[in-house]
DODREN-862575 format. One record per residue (C-alpha): residue number from 1; x, y, z. Coordinates in steps of 0.2 Angstrom, whole numbers, m for minus. Example, Ala and Ser with C-alpha at 12.3 -4.5 7.8 and 13.67 -1.06 7.14 Angstrom:
# DODREN-862575
   nr     px     py     pz
    1     62    m22     39
    2     68     m5     36
END
This chain:
# DODREN-862575
   nr     px     py     pz
    1   m542    m61     57
    2   m530    m58     42
    3   m518    m44     45
    4   m514    m32     31
    5   m498    m23     29
    6   m504     m6     23
    7   m491      6     16
    8   m486     20     29
    9   m478     37     25
   10   m468     37     41
   11   m451     34     33
   12   m455     47     19
   13   m459     60     32
   14   m444     55     43
   15   m432     58     29
   16   m441     73     21
   17   m440     82     38
   18   m422     76     42
   19   m415     93     41
   20   m426     98     56
   21   m417     85     66
   22   m401     90     59
   23   m403    108     63
   24   m408    105     81
   25   m392     95     84
   26   m381    107     74
   27   m388    122     83
   28   m385    114    100
   29   m367    111     95
   30   m365    130     90
   31   m373    135    106
   32   m361    124    115
   33   m375    116    126
   34   m365    100    128
   35   m349    109    133
   36   m359    119    146
   37   m368    104    153
   38   m351     94    154
   39   m345    108    166
   40   m362    111    175
   41   m367     93    176
   42   m386     97    176
   43   m396    112    172
   44   m415    116    171
   45   m423    123    155
   46   m424    140    162
   47   m406    140    168
   48   m401    135    150
   49   m412    148    142
   50   m404    162    153
   51   m386    156    150
   52   m389    155    131
   53   m399    171    130
   54   m414    164    121
   55   m429    176    119
   56   m441    163    114
   57   m455    156    126
   58   m451    143    139
   59   m462    131    129
   60   m450    133    114
   61   m436    129    125
   62   m444    114    132
   63   m448    108    114
   64   m430    111    109
   65   m422    102    124
   66   m435     88    124
   67   m431     85    106
   68   m413     83    110
   69   m418     71    124
   70   m429     61    112
   71   m414     59    100
   72   m403     53    114
   73   m392     68    115
   74   m398     73    133
   75   m404     65    148
   76   m419     72    158
   77   m426     71    175
   78   m443     79    178
   79   m454     87    165
   80   m457    104    159
   81   m455    116    174
   82   m447    103    184
   83   m435     96    171
   84   m417     95    173
   85   m405     91    159
   86   m388     83    158
   87   m377     76    144
   88   m379     58    137
   89   m363     47    138
   90   m360     50    120
   91   m362     69    120
   92   m352     71    135
   93   m337     61    127
   94   m338     68    109
   95   m347     85    110
   96   m338     93    125
   97   m326    106    117
   98   m314    104    132
   99   m311     86    129
  100   m298     79    116
  101   m311     67    110
  102   m322     82    104
  103   m328     78     86
  104   m339     93     85
  105   m328    102     72
  106   m337     92     58
  107   m354     97     65
  108   m348    115     66
  109   m343    114     47
  110   m359    106     43
  111   m368    120     51
  112   m357    134     45
  113   m354    128     27
  114   m362    113     21
  115   m380    116     27
  116   m382    130     14
  117   m372    122      1
  118   m382    106      1
  119   m397    117     m3
  120   m390    117    m20
  121   m389     98    m23
  122   m401     99    m38
  123   m390    112    m46
  124   m375    101    m43
  125   m383     86    m51
  126   m389     96    m66
  127   m372    104    m69
  128   m359     92    m61
  129   m351    107    m53
  130   m346    111    m35
  131   m358    121    m25
  132   m347    129    m12
  133   m334    143    m11
  134   m326    137    m27
  135   m343    140    m37
  136   m339    150    m52
  137   m321    145    m53
  138   m306    141    m43
  139   m302    126    m32
  140   m310    121    m15
  141   m293    119     m6
  142   m286    135    m13
  143   m302    144     m6
  144   m300    135     11
  145   m282    137     13
  146   m282    155      9
  147   m293    159     24
  148   m285    155     41
  149   m302    154     50
  150   m310    143     37
  151   m294    132     36
  152   m295    129     55
  153   m313    125     54
  154   m310    113     40
  155   m295    105     49
  156   m306    103     65
  157   m320     96     54
  158   m309     83     47
  159   m302     78     64
  160   m320     77     70
  161   m326     65     57
  162   m311     54     58
  163   m307     53     77
  164   m317     37     81
  165   m309     29     65
  166   m292     34     70
  167   m294     27     87
  168   m301     11     81
  169   m287      9     67
  170   m273     12     79
  171   m279     m2     90
  172   m285    m15     77
  173   m272    m14     63
  174   m257    m26     65
  175   m242    m14     67
  176   m230    m28     73
  177   m220    m28     57
  178   m219     m9     55
  179   m209      5     62
  180   m213     21     52
  181   m230     28     47
  182   m233     43     36
  183   m251     51     36
  184   m253     60     19
  185   m265     74     21
  186   m263     72     39
  187   m272     88     44
  188   m271     91     63
  189   m261     75     65
  190   m273     65     75
  191   m271     48     66
  192   m252     49     69
  193   m255     54     88
  194   m268     39     90
  195   m255     27     82
  196   m241     33     93
  197   m251     33    108
  198   m257     15    106
  199   m242      8     97
  200   m226     13    107
  201   m214      6     94
  202   m221     17     80
  203   m214     33     74
  204   m226     44     64
  205   m226     59     52
  206   m241     69     48
  207   m238     77     31
  208   m248     91     23
  209   m248    108     15
  210   m237    121     23
  211   m252    131     31
  212   m258    116     40
  213   m242    113     50
  214   m244    126     64
  215   m261    117     68
  216   m253    100     68
  217   m239    106     79
  218   m251    113     92
  219   m261     97     92
  220   m245     86     94
  221   m240     98    109
  222   m257     95    117
  223   m254     76    117
  224   m236     78    122
  225   m230     65    109
  226   m218     76    100
  227   m204     63    103
  228   m213     51     91
  229   m224     62     80
  230   m217     74     68
  231   m224     86     55
  232   m218     87     37
  233   m223     99     23
  234   m227     94      5
  235   m239     94     m9
  236   m244     76    m16
  237   m247     83    m33
  238   m229     90    m35
  239   m219     80    m22
  240   m214     62    m20
  241   m220     55     m3
  242   m207     52     10
  243   m202     33     13
  244   m212     24     26
  245   m218      6     31
  246   m236     12     31
  247   m244     26     21
  248   m261     32     26
  249   m273     43     18
  250   m289     48     28
  251   m303     56     18
  252   m291     60      4
  253   m294     48    m11
  254   m313     52    m11
  255   m309     71    m15
  256   m303     66    m33
  257   m308     58    m49
  258   m303     40    m53
  259   m287     45    m63
  260   m281     55    m48
  261   m285     41    m35
  262   m274     29    m45
  263   m260     42    m46
  264   m260     45    m27
  265   m260     26    m24
  266   m245     24    m36
  267   m236     38    m26
  268   m240     28    m10
  269   m234     12    m18
  270   m217     20    m23
  271   m214     26     m5
  272   m217      9      2
  273   m204     m6      4
  274   m209    m23     m1
  275   m222    m29     12
  276   m227    m11     16
  277   m245     m6     18
  278   m256      8     10
  279   m271     12     20
  280   m286     22     15
  281   m298     27     29
  282   m315     32     22
  283   m334     28     22
  284   m330     13     10
  285   m347      9      1
  286   m353     m9      2
  287   m351    m18    m14
  288   m370    m21    m16
  289   m372     m2    m13
  290   m387     m5     m2
  291   m381     m3     16
  292   m368     11     19
  293   m380     25     15
  294   m367     37     24
  295   m354     32     11
  296   m366     36     m3
  297   m371     53      5
  298   m353     57      8
  299   m350     53    m11
  300   m363     66    m15
  301   m355     78     m3
  302   m340     76    m14
  303   m350     82    m29
  304   m355     98    m18
  305   m337    100    m13
  306   m326     95    m28
  307   m337     91    m43
  308   m328     76    m48
  309   m323     67    m32
  310   m333     52    m26
  311   m333     38    m13
  312   m330     20    m18
  313   m333      2    m14
  314   m320    m11     m9
  315   m321    m18    m26
  316   m316     m2    m34
  317   m301     m1    m22
  318   m296    m18    m26
  319   m296    m14    m45
  320   m286      2    m42
  321   m274     m8    m31
  322   m271    m21    m44
  323   m268     m8    m58
  324   m255      0    m47
  325   m246    m17    m43
  326   m251    m20    m25
  327   m250    m39    m21
  328   m265    m41     m9
  329   m279    m31     m1
  330   m290    m32     15
  331   m303    m22     24
  332   m305    m18     42
  333   m322    m10     48
  334   m319      4     60
  335   m331     16     68
  336   m348     17     62
  337   m350     17     42
  338   m331     19     39
  339   m317      6     35
  340   m299      5     32
  341   m296     m2     15
  342   m278     m9     15
  343   m266    m13      0
  344   m250    m23      3
  345   m235    m21     m8
END
């Protein structure tokens, strides 16, 4: 019998209800369910309900925890009244707040800031204007940096989204010809710390605006690498970058328009010796623009956050590198949808 492939609405509904799945995970991070289970190892639904102070029915709790299980975030033994829940390998490693590998900062910011701002995507597309704290005037970074709590949340979010990339970059990039690295817009200093940890000959500096320095210093102290990881203060719009063999920008270029991207790459070029490397670590979009959907969604997030920022392809990066005067480029796939785009002087 001939088989007909009839259209199905499955993918339409999966994407259309995507915010349901998103909110289930984001709320679990907010409730610190994975941190609790990392400590307790295993708990029943009723025990979790009691610990979290839920007033909903037991059936609601089963639905909630079983959804997390179906997504692969929890493991479960038994069913309904006999169920016992524990963390998956991934959530135990990445979503336990007490581990240095915690990436939940980004998920916390998605829940606390971006979830509501993305509700205004239509307005962002119609106006080309940011839809966040800077809506109606001002600058995102001025708004974030003027509030200590919001700044800390933003810093931890940037750390969370990049941790896997920084770990991968520190182990796969060839550092053998280099000694000094500067991470521009270094946030909490995690890239410098990962490089110092995995490359004992490297000395690293995490460079950012003055309000960030105390957060970076605390992180460096936590990793006990202050002999080879230092902090420095500066503003890349006003200051020249300190000299280094490797200049890294993680989730920096995509904040800005094309003209500013080229200006930042020029500043990196000027800070490097011949043979030095400039590295941009971001969700580099594939040249065909049909695979890395995370990179394209992150680019739309830059519309929401900055209005004129955007993520880019490796072909874009090559064009800008050539404009600045870099001799060669390469790309290294990192964790998930992110890559290190590299330009050599």
